[in-house]
C-alpha positions in Angstrom: -34.9 54.8 -35.8 -36.9 51.5 -35.0 -35.7 50.3 -38.5 -32.1 51.1 -37.8 -31.9 49.5 -34.7 -33.5 46.7 -35.4 -30.9 45.3 -37.7 -27.7 46.5 -35.4 -29.2 44.5 -32.1 -29.5 41.3 -35.0 -26.1 41.7 -35.8 -25.1 42.1 -32.2 -26.9 39.1 -31.1 -25.3 37.0 -33.9 -21.9 38.1 -33.2 -22.3 37.5 -29.5 -23.7 34.2 -30.3 -20.5 33.1 -32.7 -18.1 34.4 -30.3 -19.2 32.6 -27.6 -18.4 29.4 -29.3 -16.1 26.9 -27.7 -13.3 25.4 -29.8 -13.4 21.6 -29.8 -11.3 19.9 -26.8 -8.0 19.2 -27.7 -7.0 15.3 -27.7 -6.2 14.4 -23.8 -3.0 12.8 -23.6 -3.3 10.4 -20.8 0.1 9.3 -19.4 0.1 5.7 -17.8 1.4 5.9 -14.0 4.6 3.9 -13.8 4.6 0.5 -13.1 5.7 -0.5 -9.5 8.4 -2.9 -9.9 9.1 -3.2 -6.3 9.1 -6.8 -4.7 6.3 -6.8 -2.4 4.7 -9.8 -0.4 1.9 -9.4 1.7 0.1 -11.8 4.4 -2.9 -11.8 7.1 -1.7 -13.9 10.2 -4.6 -14.8 12.6 -3.7 -16.5 16.3 -5.3 -18.6 18.6 -7.4 -15.7 19.8 -8.6 -15.0 17.0 -6.7 -11.5 16.4 -5.9 -11.1 13.1 -2.4 -8.8 12.2 -1.6 -8.0 8.3 2.1 -7.6 7.1 3.2 -6.2 3.8 6.9 -6.5 3.5 8.8 -4.5 0.8 11.9 -6.5 -0.5 13.0 -3.9 -2.7 12.9 -0.9 -0.2 13.6 -3.2 3.2 10.5 -2.3 5.1 7.5 -3.7 6.4 4.4 -2.3 7.4 2.3 -4.2 10.0 -1.7 -3.5 10.7 -2.8 -4.6 13.8 -6.0 -3.3 16.1 -6.6 -0.3 13.4 -3.1 0.9 13.9 -0.4 1.2 11.4 3.3 0.4 12.1 6.3 1.3 9.7 9.3 -0.8 10.3 13.0 -1.0 8.6 14.4 -4.5 7.9 17.0 -5.3 10.3 19.9 -7.0 9.2 21.9 -7.6 12.2 19.2 -9.9 13.8 18.2 -13.4 12.6 15.8 -14.5 9.3 13.1 -11.8 9.1 13.1 -9.0 11.5 12.4 -5.4 11.0 12.1 -2.6 13.6 11.8 1.2 14.7 12.3 2.8 17.6 9.3 1.3 19.5 8.3 -1.8 18.0 9.8 -5.1 16.4 8.5 -7.8 14.0 10.1 -10.9 13.5 9.4 -13.7 11.2 11.8 -16.8 12.6 11.5 -20.4 11.5 7.7 -19.7 11.2 7.5 -17.7 14.8 5.6 -14.5 14.0 5.9 -12.1 16.4 5.3 -8.6 16.9 6.2 -6.6 20.3 6.7 -3.5 22.2 10.4 -3.3 23.0 10.6 -0.7 25.3 8.4 -2.8 27.9 9.1 -6.4 26.3 5.2 -6.7 25.6 4.1 -9.1 23.1 1.6 -7.7 21.1 1.0 -10.7 18.7 2.5 -14.2 18.3 1.7 -17.3 16.1 3.6 -20.3 16.0 2.9 -21.6 12.5 2.6 -25.4 11.9 5.2 -26.8 9.9 4.4 -27.6 6.4 4.5 -31.3 5.7 6.5 -32.1 2.6 5.2 -35.7 2.2 6.9 -38.8 3.8 10.6 -39.1 4.7 12.9 -40.7 1.8 15.5 -43.0 3.0 18.5 -43.7 1.0 19.1 -47.1 -0.6 22.1 -48.7 -0.9 
């Protein structure tokens, strides 16, 4: 009986080992993430008090994202107001002729303001006759 069981057990062991083989991995297909074709600009401004504001403007979607004091504010561009102005129900960001302003609308509280120095374009050219 022992002689009969030994080959049967050996055969079962071989069958179970071959049955557990995993097929080779199929070739993985990697799809590249679509490229972001939005027109995005990102600026960091620091006022005279050392306070920093980070503004990301998406010109394609007409949105602005403002980061100030650890908070994020999502705003929508307003075409009715001058230069670049974006707002939501509570906040308004504007960049009008180099004056960067971020305010809370319902209490008229300025949270950030920076007046940028005018860029020098070299000596003024005079017309010669």
